[in-house]
PQR file of N, CA, C, O and H, with PARSE charges and radii, in Angstrom:
ATOM      1  N   MET A   1       0.852  -1.175   0.000 -0.4000 1.5000
ATOM      2  CA  MET A   1       0.000   0.000   0.000 -0.0000 2.0000
ATOM      3  C   MET A   1       0.894   1.232   0.000  0.5500 1.7000
ATOM      4  O   MET A   1       1.777   1.353   0.848 -0.5500 1.4000
ATOM      5  N   SER A   2       0.678   2.138  -0.930 -0.4000 1.5000
ATOM      6  CA  SER A   2       1.478   3.361  -0.973 -0.0000 2.0000
ATOM      7  C   SER A   2       0.555   4.549  -1.129  0.5500 1.7000
ATOM      8  O   SER A   2      -0.661   4.403  -1.254 -0.5500 1.4000
ATOM      9  H   SER A   2      -0.039   2.039  -1.619  0.4000 1.0000
ATOM     10  N   GLY A   3       1.147   5.714  -1.120 -0.4000 1.5000
ATOM     11  CA  GLY A   3       0.350   6.926  -1.260 -0.0000 2.0000
ATOM     12  C   GLY A   3       0.473   7.809  -0.051  0.5500 1.7000
ATOM     13  O   GLY A   3       1.478   7.771   0.659 -0.5500 1.4000
ATOM     14  H   GLY A   3       2.134   5.832  -1.019  0.4000 1.0000
ATOM     15  N   ASN A   4      -0.546   8.606   0.187 -0.4000 1.5000
ATOM     16  CA  ASN A   4      -0.516   9.576   1.273 -0.0000 2.0000
ATOM     17  C   ASN A   4      -0.590   8.945   2.646  0.5500 1.7000
ATOM     18  O   ASN A   4      -0.265   9.600   3.636 -0.5500 1.4000
ATOM     19  H   ASN A   4      -1.362   8.637  -0.390  0.4000 1.0000
ATOM     20  N   ASN A   5      -1.010   7.687   2.737 -0.4000 1.5000
ATOM     21  CA  ASN A   5      -1.150   7.041   4.039 -0.0000 2.0000
ATOM     22  C   ASN A   5       0.173   6.530   4.586  0.5500 1.7000
ATOM     23  O   ASN A   5       0.249   6.146   5.753 -0.5500 1.4000
ATOM     24  H   ASN A   5      -1.274   7.155   1.933  0.4000 1.0000
ATOM     25  N   GLU A   6       1.233   6.518   3.750 -0.4000 1.5000
ATOM     26  CA  GLU A   6       2.534   6.051   4.196 -0.0000 2.0000
ATOM     27  C   GLU A   6       3.140   7.045   5.165  0.5500 1.7000
ATOM     28  O   GLU A   6       3.026   8.257   4.984 -0.5500 1.4000
ATOM     29  H   GLU A   6       1.171   6.830   2.802  0.4000 1.0000
ATOM     30  N   LEU A   7       3.787   6.522   6.195 -0.4000 1.5000
ATOM     31  CA  LEU A   7       4.473   7.388   7.133 -0.0000 2.0000
ATOM     32  C   LEU A   7       5.769   7.891   6.504  0.5500 1.7000
ATOM     33  O   LEU A   7       6.534   7.123   5.921 -0.5500 1.4000
ATOM     34  H   LEU A   7       3.880   5.537   6.342  0.4000 1.0000
ATOM     35  N   GLN A   8       5.990   9.162   6.631 -0.4000 1.5000
ATOM     36  CA  GLN A   8       7.211   9.775   6.118 -0.0000 2.0000
ATOM     37  C   GLN A   8       8.133  10.069   7.287  0.5500 1.7000
ATOM     38  O   GLN A   8       7.665  10.424   8.369 -0.5500 1.4000
ATOM     39  H   GLN A   8       5.369   9.785   7.105  0.4000 1.0000
ATOM     40  N   PRO A   9       9.445   9.927   7.086 -0.5600 1.5000
ATOM     41  CA  PRO A   9      10.359  10.270   8.174  0.2800 2.0000
ATOM     42  C   PRO A   9      10.264  11.758   8.504  0.5500 1.7000
ATOM     43  O   PRO A   9      10.109  12.596   7.615 -0.5500 1.4000
ATOM     44  N   LEU A  10      10.357  12.067   9.774 -0.4000 1.5000
ATOM     45  CA  LEU A  10      10.281  13.451  10.215 -0.0000 2.0000
ATOM     46  C   LEU A  10      11.674  14.055  10.281  0.5500 1.7000
ATOM     47  O   LEU A  10      12.661  13.350  10.493 -0.5500 1.4000
ATOM     48  H   LEU A  10      10.483  11.386  10.496  0.4000 1.0000
ATOM     49  N   LEU A  11      11.742  15.359  10.099 -0.4000 1.5000
ATOM     50  CA  LEU A  11      13.012  16.078  10.151 -0.0000 2.0000
ATOM     51  C   LEU A  11      13.261  16.593  11.562  0.5500 1.7000
ATOM     52  O   LEU A  11      12.329  16.962  12.276 -0.5500 1.4000
ATOM     53  H   LEU A  11      10.941  15.932   9.926  0.4000 1.0000
ATOM     54  N   THR A  12      14.520  16.613  11.948 -0.4000 1.5000
ATOM     55  CA  THR A  12      14.896  17.170  13.241 -0.0000 2.0000
ATOM     56  C   THR A  12      15.050  18.685  13.110  0.5500 1.7000
ATOM     57  O   THR A  12      15.075  19.233  12.008 -0.5500 1.4000
ATOM     58  H   THR A  12      15.277  16.313  11.367  0.4000 1.0000
ATOM     59  N   LEU A  13      15.150  19.328  14.238 -0.4000 1.5000
ATOM     60  CA  LEU A  13      15.372  20.765  14.289 -0.0000 2.0000
ATOM     61  C   LEU A  13      16.657  21.133  13.537  0.5500 1.7000
ATOM     62  O   LEU A  13      16.686  22.095  12.770 -0.5500 1.4000
ATOM     63  H   LEU A  13      15.129  18.882  15.133  0.4000 1.0000
ATOM     64  N   LYS A  14      17.699  20.364  13.768 -0.4000 1.5000
ATOM     65  CA  LYS A  14      18.991  20.620  13.122 -0.0000 2.0000
ATOM     66  C   LYS A  14      18.903  20.451  11.602  0.5500 1.7000
ATOM     67  O   LYS A  14      19.496  21.227  10.853 -0.5500 1.4000
ATOM     68  H   LYS A  14      17.675  19.583  14.392  0.4000 1.0000
ATOM     69  N   GLU A  15      18.168  19.443  11.154 -0.4000 1.5000
ATOM     70  CA  GLU A  15      18.010  19.214   9.715 -0.0000 2.0000
ATOM     71  C   GLU A  15      17.250  20.366   9.056  0.5500 1.7000
ATOM     72  O   GLU A  15      17.618  20.813   7.970 -0.5500 1.4000
ATOM     73  H   GLU A  15      17.686  18.812  11.762  0.4000 1.0000
ATOM     74  N   VAL A  16      16.201  20.841   9.707 -0.4000 1.5000
ATOM     75  CA  VAL A  16      15.421  21.955   9.164 -0.0000 2.0000
ATOM     76  C   VAL A  16      16.284  23.214   9.100  0.5500 1.7000
ATOM     77  O   VAL A  16      16.249  23.947   8.111 -0.5500 1.4000
ATOM     78  H   VAL A  16      15.902  20.478  10.590  0.4000 1.0000
ATOM     79  N   ALA A  17      17.053  23.460  10.152 -0.4000 1.5000
ATOM     80  CA  ALA A  17      17.940  24.621  10.166 -0.0000 2.0000
ATOM     81  C   ALA A  17      18.933  24.558   9.005  0.5500 1.7000
ATOM     82  O   ALA A  17      19.208  25.574   8.366 -0.5500 1.4000
ATOM     83  H   ALA A  17      17.081  22.865  10.955  0.4000 1.0000
ATOM     84  N   ALA A  18      19.466  23.375   8.735 -0.4000 1.5000
ATOM     85  CA  ALA A  18      20.410  23.211   7.625 -0.0000 2.0000
ATOM     86  C   ALA A  18      19.721  23.446   6.277  0.5500 1.7000
ATOM     87  O   ALA A  18      20.292  24.085   5.393 -0.5500 1.4000
ATOM     88  H   ALA A  18      19.243  22.550   9.254  0.4000 1.0000
ATOM     89  N   ILE A  19      18.513  22.939   6.122 -0.4000 1.5000
ATOM     90  CA  ILE A  19      17.765  23.122   4.872 -0.0000 2.0000
ATOM     91  C   ILE A  19      17.493  24.601   4.625  0.5500 1.7000
ATOM     92  O   ILE A  19      17.614  25.081   3.498 -0.5500 1.4000
ATOM     93  H   ILE A  19      18.049  22.421   6.841  0.4000 1.0000
ATOM     94  N   LEU A  20      17.122  25.326   5.690 -0.4000 1.5000
ATOM     95  CA  LEU A  20      16.747  26.740   5.553 -0.0000 2.0000
ATOM     96  C   LEU A  20      17.935  27.691   5.691  0.5500 1.7000
ATOM     97  O   LEU A  20      17.797  28.899   5.501 -0.5500 1.4000
ATOM     98  H   LEU A  20      17.023  24.936   6.606  0.4000 1.0000
ATOM     99  N   HIS A  21      19.093  27.140   6.021 -0.4000 1.5000
ATOM    100  CA  HIS A  21      20.314  27.953   6.196 -0.0000 2.0000
ATOM    101  C   HIS A  21      20.132  29.014   7.272  0.5500 1.7000
ATOM    102  O   HIS A  21      20.483  30.180   7.090 -0.5500 1.4000
ATOM    103  H   HIS A  21      19.205  26.159   6.176  0.4000 1.0000
ATOM    104  N   VAL A  22      19.570  28.576   8.403 -0.4000 1.5000
ATOM    105  CA  VAL A  22      19.397  29.460   9.558 -0.0000 2.0000
ATOM    106  C   VAL A  22      19.861  28.706  10.802  0.5500 1.7000
ATOM    107  O   VAL A  22      20.082  27.496  10.757 -0.5500 1.4000
ATOM    108  H   VAL A  22      19.285  27.629   8.551  0.4000 1.0000
ATOM    109  N   HIS A  23      20.005  29.417  11.894 -0.4000 1.5000
ATOM    110  CA  HIS A  23      20.412  28.818  13.168 -0.0000 2.0000
ATOM    111  C   HIS A  23      19.232  28.030  13.749  0.5500 1.7000
ATOM    112  O   HIS A  23      18.071  28.352  13.495 -0.5500 1.4000
ATOM    113  H   HIS A  23      19.826  30.401  11.930  0.4000 1.0000
ATOM    114  N   VAL A  24      19.549  26.994  14.532 -0.4000 1.5000
ATOM    115  CA  VAL A  24      18.494  26.176  15.129 -0.0000 2.0000
ATOM    116  C   VAL A  24      17.581  27.014  16.031  0.5500 1.7000
ATOM    117  O   VAL A  24      16.387  26.731  16.132 -0.5500 1.4000
ATOM    118  H   VAL A  24      20.492  26.733  14.739  0.4000 1.0000
ATOM    119  N   ASN A  25      18.130  28.035  16.681 -0.4000 1.5000
ATOM    120  CA  ASN A  25      17.293  28.891  17.530 -0.0000 2.0000
ATOM    121  C   ASN A  25      16.277  29.677  16.713  0.5500 1.7000
ATOM    122  O   ASN A  25      15.189  29.982  17.202 -0.5500 1.4000
ATOM    123  H   ASN A  25      19.099  28.264  16.599  0.4000 1.0000
ATOM    124  N   THR A  26      16.622  30.005  15.478 -0.4000 1.5000
ATOM    125  CA  THR A  26      15.677  30.686  14.587 -0.0000 2.0000
ATOM    126  C   THR A  26      14.511  29.760  14.264  0.5500 1.7000
ATOM    127  O   THR A  26      13.356  30.185  14.272 -0.5500 1.4000
ATOM    128  H   THR A  26      17.506  29.758  15.081  0.4000 1.0000
ATOM    129  N   VAL A  27      14.809  28.506  13.983 -0.4000 1.5000
ATOM    130  CA  VAL A  27      13.746  27.527  13.703 -0.0000 2.0000
ATOM    131  C   VAL A  27      12.876  27.355  14.941  0.5500 1.7000
ATOM    132  O   VAL A  27      11.653  27.280  14.823 -0.5500 1.4000
ATOM    133  H   VAL A  27      15.748  28.161  13.977  0.4000 1.0000
ATOM    134  N   ARG A  28      13.479  27.291  16.122 -0.4000 1.5000
ATOM    135  CA  ARG A  28      12.703  27.191  17.364 -0.0000 2.0000
ATOM    136  C   ARG A  28      11.763  28.386  17.514  0.5500 1.7000
ATOM    137  O   ARG A  28      10.583  28.224  17.823 -0.5500 1.4000
ATOM    138  H   ARG A  28      14.472  27.352  16.218  0.4000 1.0000
ATOM    139  N   ARG A  29      12.295  29.574  17.295 -0.4000 1.5000
ATOM    140  CA  ARG A  29      11.488  30.796  17.443 -0.0000 2.0000
ATOM    141  C   ARG A  29      10.332  30.794  16.449  0.5500 1.7000
ATOM    142  O   ARG A  29       9.196  31.098  16.816 -0.5500 1.4000
ATOM    143  H   ARG A  29      13.254  29.705  17.044  0.4000 1.0000
ATOM    144  N   TRP A  30      10.615  30.453  15.187 -0.4000 1.5000
ATOM    145  CA  TRP A  30       9.555  30.404  14.175 -0.0000 2.0000
ATOM    146  C   TRP A  30       8.508  29.361  14.539  0.5500 1.7000
ATOM    147  O   TRP A  30       7.313  29.578  14.338 -0.5500 1.4000
ATOM    148  H   TRP A  30      11.537  30.206  14.888  0.4000 1.0000
ATOM    149  N   SER A  31       8.954  28.234  15.071 -0.4000 1.5000
ATOM    150  CA  SER A  31       8.027  27.186  15.483 -0.0000 2.0000
ATOM    151  C   SER A  31       7.153  27.668  16.639  0.5500 1.7000
ATOM    152  O   SER A  31       5.942  27.446  16.643 -0.5500 1.4000
ATOM    153  H   SER A  31       9.925  28.058  15.234  0.4000 1.0000
ATOM    154  N   ASP A  32       7.771  28.329  17.617 -0.4000 1.5000
ATOM    155  CA  ASP A  32       7.019  28.861  18.759 -0.0000 2.0000
ATOM    156  C   ASP A  32       5.958  29.864  18.326  0.5500 1.7000
ATOM    157  O   ASP A  32       4.880  29.931  18.916 -0.5500 1.4000
ATOM    158  H   ASP A  32       8.754  28.510  17.614  0.4000 1.0000
ATOM    159  N   LYS A  33       6.270  30.646  17.288 -0.4000 1.5000
ATOM    160  CA  LYS A  33       5.346  31.678  16.814 -0.0000 2.0000
ATOM    161  C   LYS A  33       4.365  31.142  15.768  0.5500 1.7000
ATOM    162  O   LYS A  33       3.479  31.871  15.320 -0.5500 1.4000
ATOM    163  H   LYS A  33       7.145  30.591  16.808  0.4000 1.0000
ATOM    164  N   GLY A  34       4.517  29.881  15.379 -0.4000 1.5000
ATOM    165  CA  GLY A  34       3.601  29.289  14.412 -0.0000 2.0000
ATOM    166  C   GLY A  34       3.942  29.572  12.964  0.5500 1.7000
ATOM    167  O   GLY A  34       3.140  29.284  12.075 -0.5500 1.4000
ATOM    168  H   GLY A  34       5.237  29.290  15.743  0.4000 1.0000
ATOM    169  N   VAL A  35       5.113  30.130  12.710 -0.4000 1.5000
ATOM    170  CA  VAL A  35       5.539  30.411  11.336 -0.0000 2.0000
ATOM    171  C   VAL A  35       5.830  29.110  10.610  0.5500 1.7000
ATOM    172  O   VAL A  35       5.534  28.968   9.423 -0.5500 1.4000
ATOM    173  H   VAL A  35       5.764  30.363  13.432  0.4000 1.0000
ATOM    174  N   ILE A  36       6.413  28.158  11.336 -0.4000 1.5000
ATOM    175  CA  ILE A  36       6.683  26.815  10.810 -0.0000 2.0000
ATOM    176  C   ILE A  36       5.955  25.830  11.718  0.5500 1.7000
ATOM    177  O   ILE A  36       6.053  25.912  12.942 -0.5500 1.4000
ATOM    178  H   ILE A  36       6.653  28.273  12.300  0.4000 1.0000
ATOM    179  N   LYS A  37       5.236  24.915  11.119 -0.4000 1.5000
ATOM    180  CA  LYS A  37       4.488  23.908  11.872 -0.0000 2.0000
ATOM    181  C   LYS A  37       5.441  22.830  12.384  0.5500 1.7000
ATOM    182  O   LYS A  37       6.259  22.299  11.632 -0.5500 1.4000
ATOM    183  H   LYS A  37       5.156  24.848  10.125  0.4000 1.0000
ATOM    184  N   ALA A  38       5.321  22.514  13.680 -0.4000 1.5000
ATOM    185  CA  ALA A  38       6.160  21.480  14.293 -0.0000 2.0000
ATOM    186  C   ALA A  38       5.296  20.524  15.090  0.5500 1.7000
ATOM    187  O   ALA A  38       4.196  20.865  15.523 -0.5500 1.4000
ATOM    188  H   ALA A  38       4.657  22.945  14.290  0.4000 1.0000
ATOM    189  N   LEU A  39       5.812  19.331  15.273 -0.4000 1.5000
ATOM    190  CA  LEU A  39       5.159  18.317  16.100 -0.0000 2.0000
ATOM    191  C   LEU A  39       5.989  18.124  17.359  0.5500 1.7000
ATOM    192  O   LEU A  39       7.205  17.952  17.280 -0.5500 1.4000
ATOM    193  H   LEU A  39       6.706  19.054  14.921  0.4000 1.0000
ATOM    194  N   GLN A  40       5.348  18.150  18.509 -0.4000 1.5000
ATOM    195  CA  GLN A  40       6.044  17.850  19.755 -0.0000 2.0000
ATOM    196  C   GLN A  40       5.996  16.344  19.940  0.5500 1.7000
ATOM    197  O   GLN A  40       4.917  15.752  19.951 -0.5500 1.4000
ATOM    198  H   GLN A  40       4.359  18.289  18.572  0.4000 1.0000
ATOM    199  N   ILE A  41       7.158  15.722  20.086 -0.4000 1.5000
ATOM    200  CA  ILE A  41       7.192  14.257  20.085 -0.0000 2.0000
ATOM    201  C   ILE A  41       7.306  13.634  21.466  0.5500 1.7000
ATOM    202  O   ILE A  41       7.166  12.420  21.608 -0.5500 1.4000
ATOM    203  H   ILE A  41       8.034  16.203  20.077  0.4000 1.0000
ATOM    204  N   ASN A  42       7.561  14.451  22.491 -0.4000 1.5000
ATOM    205  CA  ASN A  42       7.655  13.894  23.838 -0.0000 2.0000
ATOM    206  C   ASN A  42       7.362  14.976  24.871  0.5500 1.7000
ATOM    207  O   ASN A  42       7.161  16.139  24.524 -0.5500 1.4000
ATOM    208  H   ASN A  42       7.675  15.438  22.376  0.4000 1.0000
ATOM    209  N   ARG A  43       7.341  14.587  26.128 -0.4000 1.5000
ATOM    210  CA  ARG A  43       7.030  15.545  27.202 -0.0000 2.0000
ATOM    211  C   ARG A  43       8.096  16.617  27.338  0.5500 1.7000
ATOM    212  O   ARG A  43       7.809  17.729  27.782 -0.5500 1.4000
ATOM    213  H   ARG A  43       7.505  13.642  26.410  0.4000 1.0000
ATOM    214  N   ARG A  44       9.328  16.289  26.959 -0.4000 1.5000
ATOM    215  CA  ARG A  44      10.426  17.245  27.060 -0.0000 2.0000
ATOM    216  C   ARG A  44      10.257  18.403  26.081  0.5500 1.7000
ATOM    217  O   ARG A  44      10.806  19.485  26.284 -0.5500 1.4000
ATOM    218  H   ARG A  44       9.561  15.385  26.598  0.4000 1.0000
ATOM    219  N   GLY A  45       9.496  18.165  25.023 -0.4000 1.5000
ATOM    220  CA  GLY A  45       9.229  19.225  24.063 -0.0000 2.0000
ATOM    221  C   GLY A  45      10.051  19.149  22.794  0.5500 1.7000
ATOM    222  O   GLY A  45      10.083  20.106  22.020 -0.5500 1.4000
ATOM    223  H   GLY A  45       9.050  17.285  24.858  0.4000 1.0000
ATOM    224  N   ASP A  46      10.725  18.015  22.565 -0.4000 1.5000
ATOM    225  CA  ASP A  46      11.479  17.868  21.320 -0.0000 2.0000
ATOM    226  C   ASP A  46      10.532  18.016  20.138  0.5500 1.7000
ATOM    227  O   ASP A  46       9.381  17.582  20.186 -0.5500 1.4000
ATOM    228  H   ASP A  46      10.700  17.238  23.193  0.4000 1.0000
ATOM    229  N   ARG A  47      11.035  18.632  19.082 -0.4000 1.5000
ATOM    230  CA  ARG A  47      10.202  18.899  17.905 -0.0000 2.0000
ATOM    231  C   ARG A  47      10.680  18.098  16.714  0.5500 1.7000
ATOM    232  O   ARG A  47      11.863  17.789  16.574 -0.5500 1.4000
ATOM    233  H   ARG A  47      11.970  18.984  19.043  0.4000 1.0000
ATOM    234  N   ARG A  48       9.730  17.775  15.865 -0.4000 1.5000
ATOM    235  CA  ARG A  48      10.027  17.179  14.569 -0.0000 2.0000
ATOM    236  C   ARG A  48       9.144  17.884  13.556  0.5500 1.7000
ATOM    237  O   ARG A  48       8.095  18.437  13.887 -0.5500 1.4000
ATOM    238  H   ARG A  48       8.769  18.027  15.979  0.4000 1.0000
ATOM    239  N   PHE A  49       9.600  17.846  12.318 -0.4000 1.5000
ATOM    240  CA  PHE A  49       8.943  18.600  11.256 -0.0000 2.0000
ATOM    241  C   PHE A  49       8.666  17.689  10.070  0.5500 1.7000
ATOM    242  O   PHE A  49       9.492  16.854   9.701 -0.5500 1.4000
ATOM    243  H   PHE A  49      10.452  17.397  12.049  0.4000 1.0000
ATOM    244  N   ARG A  50       7.495  17.866   9.484 -0.4000 1.5000
ATOM    245  CA  ARG A  50       7.157  17.121   8.267 -0.0000 2.0000
ATOM    246  C   ARG A  50       7.808  17.824   7.080  0.5500 1.7000
ATOM    247  O   ARG A  50       7.841  19.053   7.015 -0.5500 1.4000
ATOM    248  H   ARG A  50       6.825  18.545   9.784  0.4000 1.0000
ATOM    249  N   ARG A  51       8.321  17.036   6.151 -0.4000 1.5000
ATOM    250  CA  ARG A  51       8.937  17.611   4.940 -0.0000 2.0000
ATOM    251  C   ARG A  51       7.939  18.502   4.190  0.5500 1.7000
ATOM    252  O   ARG A  51       8.306  19.562   3.683 -0.5500 1.4000
ATOM    253  H   ARG A  51       8.294  16.038   6.204  0.4000 1.0000
ATOM    254  N   GLN A  52       6.688  18.069   4.127 -0.4000 1.5000
ATOM    255  CA  GLN A  52       5.671  18.840   3.406 -0.0000 2.0000
ATOM    256  C   GLN A  52       5.452  20.202   4.062  0.5500 1.7000
ATOM    257  O   GLN A  52       5.250  21.195   3.363 -0.5500 1.4000
ATOM    258  H   GLN A  52       6.390  17.208   4.539  0.4000 1.0000
ATOM    259  N   ASP A  53       5.490  20.264   5.382 -0.4000 1.5000
ATOM    260  CA  ASP A  53       5.314  21.548   6.073 -0.0000 2.0000
ATOM    261  C   ASP A  53       6.471  22.502   5.778  0.5500 1.7000
ATOM    262  O   ASP A  53       6.262  23.707   5.639 -0.5500 1.4000
ATOM    263  H   ASP A  53       5.655  19.458   5.950  0.4000 1.0000
ATOM    264  N   ILE A  54       7.677  21.973   5.684 -0.4000 1.5000
ATOM    265  CA  ILE A  54       8.835  22.817   5.353 -0.0000 2.0000
ATOM    266  C   ILE A  54       8.726  23.268   3.905  0.5500 1.7000
ATOM    267  O   ILE A  54       9.031  24.418   3.588 -0.5500 1.4000
ATOM    268  H   ILE A  54       7.847  20.995   5.797  0.4000 1.0000
ATOM    269  N   SER A  55       8.300  22.382   3.033 -0.4000 1.5000
ATOM    270  CA  SER A  55       8.090  22.743   1.631 -0.0000 2.0000
ATOM    271  C   SER A  55       7.023  23.827   1.499  0.5500 1.7000
ATOM    272  O   SER A  55       7.191  24.776   0.734 -0.5500 1.4000
ATOM    273  H   SER A  55       8.052  21.448   3.290  0.4000 1.0000
ATOM    274  N   ASP A  56       5.929  23.686   2.242 -0.4000 1.5000
ATOM    275  CA  ASP A  56       4.870  24.703   2.228 -0.0000 2.0000
ATOM    276  C   ASP A  56       5.400  26.039   2.724  0.5500 1.7000
ATOM    277  O   ASP A  56       5.068  27.086   2.168 -0.5500 1.4000
ATOM    278  H   ASP A  56       5.792  22.914   2.864  0.4000 1.0000
ATOM    279  N   PHE A  57       6.218  26.009   3.764 -0.4000 1.5000
ATOM    280  CA  PHE A  57       6.827  27.230   4.298 -0.0000 2.0000
ATOM    281  C   PHE A  57       7.645  27.919   3.214  0.5500 1.7000
ATOM    282  O   PHE A  57       7.531  29.130   3.022 -0.5500 1.4000
ATOM    283  H   PHE A  57       6.488  25.159   4.216  0.4000 1.0000
ATOM    284  N   LEU A  58       8.465  27.158   2.511 -0.4000 1.5000
ATOM    285  CA  LEU A  58       9.301  27.744   1.457 -0.0000 2.0000
ATOM    286  C   LEU A  58       8.451  28.291   0.315  0.5500 1.7000
ATOM    287  O   LEU A  58       8.796  29.315  -0.274 -0.5500 1.4000
ATOM    288  H   LEU A  58       8.558  26.175   2.667  0.4000 1.0000
ATOM    289  N   ASN A  59       7.355  27.630  -0.001 -0.4000 1.5000
ATOM    290  CA  ASN A  59       6.473  28.101  -1.074 -0.0000 2.0000
ATOM    291  C   ASN A  59       5.747  29.387  -0.700  0.5500 1.7000
ATOM    292  O   ASN A  59       5.365  30.161  -1.578 -0.5500 1.4000
ATOM    293  H   ASN A  59       7.074  26.798   0.478  0.4000 1.0000
ATOM    294  N   ARG A  60       5.553  29.623   0.603 -0.4000 1.5000
ATOM    295  CA  ARG A  60       4.897  30.849   1.060 -0.0000 2.0000
ATOM    296  C   ARG A  60       5.832  32.054   1.029  0.5500 1.7000
ATOM    297  O   ARG A  60       5.383  33.198   1.097 -0.5500 1.4000
ATOM    298  H   ARG A  60       5.863  28.994   1.316  0.4000 1.0000
ATOM    299  N   MET A  61       7.123  31.793   0.928 -0.4000 1.5000
ATOM    300  CA  MET A  61       8.093  32.885   0.955 -0.0000 2.0000
ATOM    301  C   MET A  61       7.836  33.839  -0.208  0.5500 1.7000
ATOM    302  O   MET A  61       7.597  33.411  -1.337 -0.5500 1.4000
ATOM    303  H   MET A  61       7.488  30.864   0.873  0.4000 1.0000
ATOM    304  N   ASN A  62       7.890  35.118   0.078 -0.4000 1.5000
ATOM    305  CA  ASN A  62       7.735  36.164  -0.928 -0.0000 2.0000
ATOM    306  C   ASN A  62       9.069  36.316  -1.663  0.5500 1.7000
ATOM    307  O   ASN A  62      10.112  36.386  -1.013 -0.5500 1.4000
ATOM    308  H   ASN A  62       8.085  35.467   0.995  0.4000 1.0000
ATOM    309  N   PRO A  63       9.066  36.368  -3.006 -0.5600 1.5000
ATOM    310  CA  PRO A  63      10.326  36.538  -3.750  0.2800 2.0000
ATOM    311  C   PRO A  63      11.113  37.768  -3.302  0.5500 1.7000
ATOM    312  O   PRO A  63      12.340  37.781  -3.402 -0.5500 1.4000
ATOM    313  N   GLU A  64      10.436  38.789  -2.816 -0.4000 1.5000
ATOM    314  CA  GLU A  64      11.133  39.985  -2.326 -0.0000 2.0000
ATOM    315  C   GLU A  64      11.999  39.650  -1.118  0.5500 1.7000
ATOM    316  O   GLU A  64      13.004  40.317  -0.872 -0.5500 1.4000
ATOM    317  H   GLU A  64       9.439  38.779  -2.734  0.4000 1.0000
ATOM    318  N   ASP A  65      11.618  38.627  -0.368 -0.4000 1.5000
ATOM    319  CA  ASP A  65      12.385  38.244   0.809 -0.0000 2.0000
ATOM    320  C   ASP A  65      13.762  37.704   0.435  0.5500 1.7000
ATOM    321  O   ASP A  65      14.668  37.671   1.268 -0.5500 1.4000
ATOM    322  H   ASP A  65      10.801  38.086  -0.568  0.4000 1.0000
ATOM    323  N   LEU A  66      13.914  37.283  -0.815 -0.4000 1.5000
ATOM    324  CA  LEU A  66      15.194  36.737  -1.236 -0.0000 2.0000
ATOM    325  C   LEU A  66      16.281  37.803  -1.284  0.5500 1.7000
ATOM    326  O   LEU A  66      17.468  37.482  -1.230 -0.5500 1.4000
ATOM    327  H   LEU A  66      13.178  37.309  -1.491  0.4000 1.0000
ATOM    328  N   LYS A  67      15.882  39.073  -1.385 -0.4000 1.5000
ATOM    329  CA  LYS A  67      16.872  40.145  -1.343 -0.0000 2.0000
ATOM    330  C   LYS A  67      17.531  40.180   0.024  0.5500 1.7000
ATOM    331  O   LYS A  67      18.747  40.348   0.124 -0.5500 1.4000
ATOM    332  H   LYS A  67      14.917  39.333  -1.429  0.4000 1.0000
ATOM    333  N   GLU A  68      16.750  40.025   1.066 -0.4000 1.5000
ATOM    334  CA  GLU A  68      17.252  39.901   2.424 -0.0000 2.0000
ATOM    335  C   GLU A  68      16.501  38.721   3.027  0.5500 1.7000
ATOM    336  O   GLU A  68      15.404  38.898   3.557 -0.5500 1.4000
ATOM    337  H   GLU A  68      15.763  39.888   0.985  0.4000 1.0000
ATOM    338  N   PRO A  69      17.072  37.521   2.957 -0.5600 1.5000
ATOM    339  CA  PRO A  69      16.352  36.309   3.321  0.2800 2.0000
ATOM    340  C   PRO A  69      15.678  36.390   4.687  0.5500 1.7000
ATOM    341  O   PRO A  69      16.284  36.773   5.687 -0.5500 1.4000
ATOM    342  N   PHE A  70      14.414  36.017   4.689 -0.4000 1.5000
ATOM    343  CA  PHE A  70      13.614  35.881   5.893 -0.0000 2.0000
ATOM    344  C   PHE A  70      13.406  37.193   6.642  0.5500 1.7000
ATOM    345  O   PHE A  70      13.034  37.165   7.815 -0.5500 1.4000
ATOM    346  H   PHE A  70      13.921  35.706   3.877  0.4000 1.0000
ATOM    347  N   ALA A  71      13.634  38.339   6.006 -0.4000 1.5000
ATOM    348  CA  ALA A  71      13.481  39.629   6.670 -0.0000 2.0000
ATOM    349  C   ALA A  71      12.068  39.809   7.187  0.5500 1.7000
ATOM    350  O   ALA A  71      11.875  40.345   8.278 -0.5500 1.4000
ATOM    351  H   ALA A  71      13.937  38.362   5.054  0.4000 1.0000
ATOM    352  N   SER A  72      11.092  39.380   6.439 -0.4000 1.5000
ATOM    353  CA  SER A  72       9.701  39.570   6.856 -0.0000 2.0000
ATOM    354  C   SER A  72       9.321  38.665   8.032  0.5500 1.7000
ATOM    355  O   SER A  72       8.281  38.865   8.659 -0.5500 1.4000
ATOM    356  H   SER A  72      11.248  38.945   5.552  0.4000 1.0000
ATOM    357  N   LEU A  73      10.155  37.680   8.326 -0.4000 1.5000
ATOM    358  CA  LEU A  73       9.826  36.752   9.403 -0.0000 2.0000
ATOM    359  C   LEU A  73      10.486  37.118  10.719  0.5500 1.7000
ATOM    360  O   LEU A  73      10.301  36.420  11.716 -0.5500 1.4000
ATOM    361  H   LEU A  73      11.000  37.517   7.817  0.4000 1.0000
ATOM    362  N   ARG A  74      11.238  38.181  10.741 -0.4000 1.5000
ATOM    363  CA  ARG A  74      11.861  38.613  12.000 -0.0000 2.0000
ATOM    364  C   ARG A  74      10.799  39.236  12.866  0.5500 1.7000
ATOM    365  O   ARG A  74      10.443  40.402  12.702 -0.5500 1.4000
ATOM    366  H   ARG A  74      11.389  38.748   9.931  0.4000 1.0000
ATOM    367  N   LEU A  75      10.302  38.450  13.780 -0.4000 1.5000
ATOM    368  CA  LEU A  75       9.179  38.859  14.611 -0.0000 2.0000
ATOM    369  C   LEU A  75       9.646  39.287  15.984  0.5500 1.7000
ATOM    370  O   LEU A  75       8.829  39.666  16.823 -0.5500 1.4000
ATOM    371  H   LEU A  75      10.592  37.502  13.912  0.4000 1.0000
TER
END
């Protein structure tokens, strides 16, 4: 059985930071503010991210932000 019902591996905070070329604390802050969707996987609060959510985040980026990456997300 394949398709959307298959479980996909989740990304770690460090992996997302590397993909987005930002510091892990930036990813934490964006996650806390709801800019990037994260899943809490345990009571300690460790986060994991779906690849599709990171892809959606990148697709929402305004091309103008590429002049100064992520400027509009500095909250």
